[in-house]
N, C-alpha and C positions, 0 to 999 in steps of 0.2 A: 504494499500500499504505499502510495506517494503522498507527501505533504503538499505537493504542488497543486494548485487549483486547476480544474479543468471544467469545460462547459460541454454538457452532453445533451443529446436529443434522443428520445425513446418513443416511438409509436407503439401504442398498446392496441389501438383500433383505428381503422380508416386508411391504412397504407397497405396497399395490396388487395383493397376491397373498396366498394362504394358504401358509405354509411358507417355507423358505429364509431364515430370519430372520437379519439381519446389520445392525447399526446403528452409527454412529460419533458420538461426541461430541468436540468440540474446544473449547479455550479458550486464548486468546492473541491476539497481533496478527494481523491479516488475512494469511493465507498462511503464518504461522508457528505456527499453533495446536498445542499439544500434544494428543494424541489418545488416546482409549480406545475400544475396540471392544466392543460388547455382542452376544454370541452369534455363532456361526458354524454355521449350519444348512444342511441339505440339503432339496431337494424331490425328489419321486419321479416318474419319467417315465411316459408312456404311449405305447403302440405307434402311436397316431395322430399324435402330434406329435414324438416322439423315439425312433423305432424303434431297438432294440439298445442304448440308453444305459442304464447302470446307476444313475447318480445325477446330480442336477443341483445344482451349487454356485454361490454367488454369485461374480461376477467382481470380484476384489479388486485389479485393476490399480492403481486410484487409491490404495488403501491401500499397496500394495507399493512404489509410487513414493515414498511418505512414511513408510516403516517406521522411519526413524530418529527419527520424532516419535511413535511409538506407545509409550504408557506401560505398557499392559497390555490383556488381553483378559478380559472378564468374562462368564461362562456363567450364565444365569438358572436353567436347570434341564436335566434329562437327556433330554428328547425329541429325536428325531433332527433335527427342523426347527429346533433351537437348538444342538445340540452335534455334530451328525453330520458336519460338515466340518472339525472341528478338526484332525484328523490329516492331512487332505489339503491344508489351507491353511496350517498353522502354519509350514512351511518358507519360505513367502513373506512372513510377517509377523514372525516370530521375536520375539515378545513374551511375557513371563510370562502364564500363564493363572490366573485366580482363580475358584473356585466352592466350593460347600459339599460336604460329604463324599460324599453319595450321587452327586451329579453328577461329582465328581472321580474316583470309581471308574470311571465310563464314559469320561471324558475321558483318564484315564491309559491305559486299554486302547487307545483309538483312537491316541493318540500312539505307544504301543509298536508297535502293528501297522503303523504308517506309518514306523517307524524313527527316531522322535524320542525325546528323553529325556523319560520320564514325570514326572521331577522338576521339569520346567517348569510342571507344574500345582501350584498351591498351594491347600491347603484353608483356607477361611475360615469362622469361626463366624458365627452369625446376629447381626443387629442387637442390640446397639449396637456390635459390633466394627467398626472403621473400617480401610479400606485406604487409605493415603496414597500417591499416585503423582503426582509433579509438582504441577500446580495443582488435582488432584482429591482429594476425599475420598469414598470409596464404601462403602456398607454393603449388606448383603444382608438385606432385611426379609422375613420368611416370608409367603407367601400360600398359599392353598388352590388346588389344581389336581389333575389326575388322575395325579400322579406326586409322590413325596416330595421334600421339601426344595426345592420351587419357591420362587423369591424375586422380589420386585420390588427394584430398585436405588434406593437413595437416593444421588444424585449432587450433591455440594456443590462449588461454585466461588465465586469472589469476586463473580460475576454473580448468584448466587442458587442456590436448591435445585431440582433436577429430580428427579421420580419417574418411573422407567421401570418400568412395571407388570409386564413379563413377562407370561406367560399366567396367568390367575388366575380365580377364582370366589369368591363369598361362601358358604362352608361352615362353619358354626359347630361341626358335629359330624361330621367325616370319620371314616371307619373307620380309615384309616391316614394318618399325617402331621399337620401342624400345622393347627389351626383358624384361622379368620379372626379376627384380634385387632383389634377396632375401636379399643380404647383405645391400642394401640401406634401405630396410623396417625394417630389424633388428636394424639398426642404428637409424632410425626414432623412433622405439619403445623403445629404450634403456633408455630414460628419463621417460617412463611410458605413457600409453594411457588410458585416461579416458573412451572414447566411440568409438566404431567402427560402423559407419552407413554404412551398407553394401548391395550391389547388392544380390538379392535373386532369380533371374530369374530361374537358373538351380539347385535349391537346392534339387530337387527330382532326379536328374541325378546322380546315385551313382558311375559311372565309371569316372576315371580322364579325364579331358579335353585333347583334341588332338591338336597338333601344326599345324599351318598353313603350315609349311614346310613339313609336311607328305603328302600334296596334290599333288604337282607337278608331281610325277611319274604317278599316276593314270590318271590325267587329260591329260598329254602328251601322254600317250599311247592311250587314247580314241580318241583324235584328230588326231593322227597319222594314226589310223586304219579306220577313217571315210571316207566315199565316198560322193560325192556330196558337197554341201555347209554345213559348220558348223556354227551354231548359238549358242551362250552361253548367259545366263543371270544371274546376281547376283546382290546383293545390290550395287548401284552406289558408295556408300561410302567406300566399301571394296576394298581399293586400292591394298592391297596385293594379293587379288584374281584376280583382273584385271591384275596385273603383271603376275601371274601364267597363266592365260588364254591367255594373249597375247603372252608369251614366248612359250606356247605350240603351238600356231598357227604358230609362226615363225619357230619353230623347225620342223614342218611338212611341211614347204615350203609354207605357206599361207600368204597372205597379211591380215593385220588387219584393221577393220573398226569399230570405235566406233559410236554408234547410240543412241541418246537420250541426251538432253541438261545436264541433271544432271550428266551423266557419263563423258562427255567432260569437264564439269566444275570441277569435282573432280580431274581428271587427271591433268588439268591445275593448280589447286591449289596445288596439290602434287608436281608438278615440281617447282612452285613458292616458296613453303615452304622449297624445298631441300629435301623432304622425298622420291621422285621419281627421281632417278639420271640416270637410265638406261632403261626407258620405251621404247619399240620398237617404231619405226616410224609407223605412221598409214596413211591410205588413207581416203579421204572423201567419203561419200555416193555416190557422182556423179562419182568420180574416180573409185570407186569399180564396177560401172556398166560395165566397160570395161575389168574386170578381170574374167577369167573363173571360174565357181562356184567351181570347185574342188580345186581352188587355193585361196579361199577366206574364211575368218572367220569373222563373225559379232559378236561383243560383245554388247549387247543391254540392255536397261532398261526394267523394268516391271516384276521383278522376283515374285512380290506379286500380279500379276493379274490386275494391274492398267489399266483401261480401255483405257486411251489415250496414254499409253507408247508404246514403239517400239514393245515389245513382243506381245501385244494384236493386234496391227495394222497388224503385220506380219501374225498372225493366222487367220485374217479376210480377208487377200488378199495381195495387194501390199502396201509397205511402202518405200517412197522415191525412187520408181522404182524398188525395190527388192521384189522378190516373192519366197516363199518356194515351193519346189516340192517334189514329192515322192522319198524317198531314202536319203533326206537331214537329218541331225542330229541336234537335239535341246537339249542343255545341260542346266538343271536347277541346277546351282551351288550355291544353297541357301536352307534355311529352310523356309517353308511356315509358316508364323506368324499365330497363332490361330486366326480364324475369316476370313482369306483370302482363305481358302480351296476351296470355291465355285468359286471364281474368277479365281484362278489358274486352277481349274478343267475345266472351260470353255475354257481356252486356250489350255489346253492339249488335250481336246477332239477335238477341231477344228484342231489342228496339226495332230492328229491321223487320222482324216477324210481325210486329204490331203495325208497321207502316210509317214509322217515325223517320223523318230525314235526318241522317246523321252527318255531322260536319266536324271535321278535325283538321289537323295541320297538313294533311295530305290533300285537302279540298281547297286550301288557300293559306293566307298568312294570318294565323290566329294564335300563334305562340312564339315566344322567344325564350331562350335558355337563360337561366340565372348564373351560368358559369362562363368563365373566360375561354374563348376560343384561342387557337394557337396565335393569331396576330396580337391578341390582347395580352396573352402571356409574354410574348416577345417585347411588347411595349413596356410591360412592368420590368422585365429583365433590363431593358435599356435605361429606364428611369432609376432603378435602384443600383444598378452596377455592383451587385453583390459579388463577393469573392466566391461563395459556394451557393449552389442551388440544390435544395433537397426536395424532390417531388413528394407530395403527399396527396391524400384524398383521390385515389384511383386504384384500378386493378394493376397488376404487375406490368401489363403492356403499356398502360398510361405512364407508370412511373419510369419505365426504361425509356420510352420514347422522349419524355420530358427531360431526362438526364442527358440523352444524346443531343437534344436541342440546346441545352445549356453549354455543353462541352463544345458544340459547334461555334458557339459565340465567344469562346475563350474563357469561360467560367468552369470551375470544378463542379462536377455533378456526381452525386452519389445516390444510389438506390438503396433505400432503407425500408423494408417492409416490416410489418409488425413484429415486435420482439427484437429487432436489430438496433442496438444502442450505438449511436454514432458520437465520436468525439469531434466537436466542431472547433475546438481551440487547438493550436499547434500549427504545424507546417502544412498540413493537408487533412481533409476530412477522412475519418477512418472508423470502420465498424469495430469496436473494441469488446463487444460483448453480445451474447445472444440470450435473451430472457425468455423463459417459457410463458407465453401468453396464449389465451384461447378465448372461449366464449362462455358466457353464463346465460342459461335459458330461464326466463320467467314463465313458469308452467303453472297457470292458475295463480295461486298465491305463494307458490313454493319456488325456490331458486334451485336449479339443477345445473351441475357442471357438464360441460360438453363431453367429457370422457367418463361420466358417471354410469353410462349404460342405459339410463332410463329411456332416452329418446331412441337409442339403437334397438332396444327391445321392442319399443312401440312400432317402429318401422318393420321389424321382423314380423310382428303380428298382423300389421297391415298388409304386408306382401304375401305371407304364407298362411295366414289363419292360425287357429289355436285349437288344441285339444286339451280338455281337462279330464283327468282320470282320478277317480276316487276308490279307495280300497279300505277294508276294515280288517285289521289284524288283532287276534286275540293274545292273551298273555302267554300262550305257548308258541307264538310265532306261526300260527296257522291263519291263512287268509280265509275269512269267512264270506261266503257268497261270492258271486262273480263281480268282476270290476263294473263300475258305473262310469259311462263316458259321455261327455257333452262336447259338441263341436261348435266352434264360434268362427264364422267367416269362411266356412267350407261347404261345398255342395252336399246335398243329401245323398246322392248316389255316385258311384265311381264308374269305371270303364266296364266292370262286370255286371252292372245293373243292380247290384245288391246295396241295400241300405248301408252307407258308409259307417254310421255310428254302430250298428250291430256287427258289422264286419271287424271293426277295431276291438270292440268288446270281446268278441269270440276269440281273436288272436291273443289278446292279453290273457283270457281265461285259459287258453292252452299253454301259454308260457308259465303261468304261476305254479302249477304243480311240479315243474321241472326245476324250480329254483330251490337251492338248499337253504338251511336255516340262517346261515351267515349272511346271505344276501338279503333275506326277508328281514332280518334283525337290523340292517343298516339302511337308513332312509336314503342316503345317497346312492348306494349301489342298487337299491330297489328302483329308485327313480330312473337311473341310467338304463336299467334292463327294460322297464316299461316303455321309456322314451324311444328306445331303439326299435322295438316292435311296432309301436304306434306309427312312428315316422316311415318305417319301411312299408307298412300297409298302406298308408296314404300315398307314398311315392308310387307304388304299383298301381293304385286305383285312380289317382287324380294327377300324378306328376308333380306333387309338391311335398316338401318336408315341413310341416307346421310346427309351431312352438308347442311344446308339451309340458304341462303342469300336473304333477302328481299330488293328490291330497291323501295322506295316511292317517287314519284314525285308529290309534292303538288302545285296546282294552287292558285295563290293569287289574291284577288279582286283588281281591279284597283281603 
């Protein structure tokens, strides 16, 4: 262990994947660094890989073991993949939380819902205000994004200045929120930037990003020409888009109704934070029932196909008394996140079956990304002139491409995926340690480790079905009566045409008399023998090896 101070960067989530952002910076002697955490986000499960899971959170065991060294937690903005885990994880980290007002409203709510003190969340004003914690000086420098008050972090230590970009884009005329301020960033860079840890999501998009302010004419024209009822969905957090959609509805003489708690919550927070100052008045879903369809516009949650959101409910039938009909218009003013294509497709197919006109970004210009495209990233490289570029927020292909881009411009680029600790101080960036990181699943009200086996067993049952076998054994190790078998998720009959349950029961009953007392007396050996026969029978009959559970009731002598 060295007494010499070093500056380290460690991604725990969000590097090598999209979502679940959580990053650590440390400064001090090796193994004794004081730490700050940047973002505590979640990812969302899918039925293929995490059946039944509610949320996916970063595994913070490494941080928890060092929580006495954590100076603070900084949240860059209020998207769920950056702030969504704060309530779930704060009790394991127990450090003060710093963010800007709009983000703080959401962070405080999450803390309160989890039973933690919301006062642990401290509101910080934008740059040049500085938060000084231990060896760190941190400022929130405004960036443009698809949510208000998003910020990059200016992190100063004696080793130099690090810029953590957060999610950002170059938008000089956003509808809501702060515009990109090139002069501010050049001033921040004037004292030199050691490292730029930068969003890589759209590094493969080679055309310049487009401004949110370019959308209103197209959306306004669409709503003005629509007949019947108009429904629009977008990310609930994209307040600028909600403003554009609502303004378009008002311009067409329609009343506006927000559907979905997340959307209503975001608009309320926007007003409370002072970033929404002229949002049109809305009607409740109950009041909207009395408004003629051609004079109504619903703005609803569920742009990513979420099964319980308003969009999915409307596609399946009625929602809060409202029903779509042939000739209505449904606008998807959003990008489908990779992995959600099937869920969104189900909704669109259901809408098409009703006869609803579906409009999305393939139909015209109805969405812009909140992330920086390649030219925007290159502009920030030129403005900051950092010695080192560390790509974050992207899959491996994004990180590697971004690092190549940086190196082509004469900067040092280093690919650091989750668990790779990078030393930023010194002559060159270097991966100095690999930390075991993974995922934690919120499964109902319980937290389950990625490698605990719970989800793996659930997937096995989902893929192969389940056989439950019950036996009664007396005090002399004699099996009483025949085995009782129950099948779950398996067909009633196999290839022989015989009832599968009876067939498994018969095969187990033939097995039992052949087992010696040592096997019958040992639950593990007995289960293994029964499992082998049950799985072999099912494989022969239906071509699957189901999960087998044995229940043994042993009678004790009086």
